[in-house]
N, C-alpha and C positions, 0 to 999 in steps of 0.2 A: 475512389482512392481511400485508403484506410486512414482513420483518425490518428494523428500523431500522439504519442505518449510522452509527456514531460517527465523527465527523471533527473535527479541529481546524480553526480558521479558515483556517490556511495550507493544510491538506489540501483543504478545500473550494475554495479559490481555485485550487489546482493542478488539481483535477478539472474545474472550470469552464473553465480555460484550455485543457486538453487537449480538452475537448468542442468548444469554439469553434474550435480549430485543425483538428480533424478535420472539422467541418461546413463550414469555409471552405476552407482550403488543402489539406487531405487529399482532399476530394471533387474539388476543381479539378485537383489533380495526377493523380489516378487517372482522371478523365475524359479528360485529355490522353493518358495512357498507352493507354487503350482506343482512342481516336481514331487514334493512331499505329499501334497493333497491327492495327486493321482495314485499314489501308492495305497491309499485307503480303499480302493476298490471302485465299485460301480459309480460312474460320474453323474448319473441321473439322480442319485440320492446322496450326493456328497456335498454337504454344506461348506466344508472347508475349501473345496475346489471352487464352488460358486463364489465364495467370499474373496478368494485369491484372484479370480478372474475379474470381479468387480473392482478390486483394488488396482489391478493392472490397468483397467480402463480409465480409472481416475488419474493414475500416473501419466498415461499416454495423453489424456486430455489436457493435463496441466503442462506437459511438455509442449504441446501444440500452442497453447495459450501463451506461454513464456516466449516461444520462438516468434510468434506474431508481435508480441509487445516489444521485444528487442529489435525486430525488423523495423518497427515504426517509432523507435525511441528517438527523442530529441533531448539532448543533454542541456540542462539549464546551466548556462554559463555562470561563472562567478559573478555574483551581484556587485555592480558598481554603485548603483544608486540606492541608498538607504533612506531617502527622503520620504518614501511611502512604502506600504506593505505590498510585496509582490512575491511570486513564486521564488523560492530559494532563500528568503530572509528568515531570520528568527525574530519573533515579535513577543514582547512582554506586555501583557494587558492586565487591567484590573477589572474583575467582575464587579460592577457597580453595586448590584444588589447584595452580594455576599461579602464585599470588601476583601476579595481573595485575589492574590496575584498569581498569574499563570504565564508560562512561557511556551510558545509553540513555534515549530518550524513549519513554514508553509511549503508544501510539496505538491506534486501532481497526484492525481487519484490512484495511480498504480502503486505508490509507495506510502500511502496514507496509513497511519497506525495511531489513532487518537489516544490510545492507552499509553503510548510512549511519546506523546507530544508532537507527533507528526500529523498535521491536519491538511486535508486536501483543499486546494483553492476552489474546488467544486462543491465542498460541503457548505451547509448553511453558515457556519462560523467563518470559514475561509472566504466565502463570497462577501460577507459583511466586512471583513478585515482588508481585503485586497483594495488598494487605492487609498486607504486611510493614512493619515500622517500622525506623528507624535502629538499628543494632546487631543486628538479627535475622539469623540464618543460615537460608537456605532452600535446598531441593534441587529442582532441575528435572530431570524425566525427559525427556531428549533422545534422539534416535536414536543418538547416540554413547555413551550411558550417562548416569549421574547426574552432574550438575554442581552443585557447592555454591557458593553466593554468600553474602557478608556484605554487608548494606546499610550503606554508608558515609554517604550523604547523599541527601536528597530535596529537590528545589526545583521552582519553577514553570518 
């Protein structure tokens, strides 16, 4: 049985939108690139044709990946309990060493985007935060070393 993919409602819609775009506009664009590249002559020495075919393969692979993810998607229900950090909550933490406040939304791995404040519950920081309560201090084992956080707030 395939592993379930935890997604928020917004994450599900984003993946559906990406899939729809790739199936329609993405396929149309790449078909046009292949058509144009074929017009350049001998396909055995045609780098534009090779590049277009490689791009087509990437698009088709991403479509298959997205379809499998959506097939196994489990929607994270609206969080009722904000007593502790779990998937679907927004958590504000204090980096103890740098005295810097940060806010993260804890999501499943499929929609993680750390640069935009979306951290996976499967990441080192996410694993450290899940289950913690306001006021707790947790330590995350990250590639750069240990990072200590104090939980300041948890919200929907």
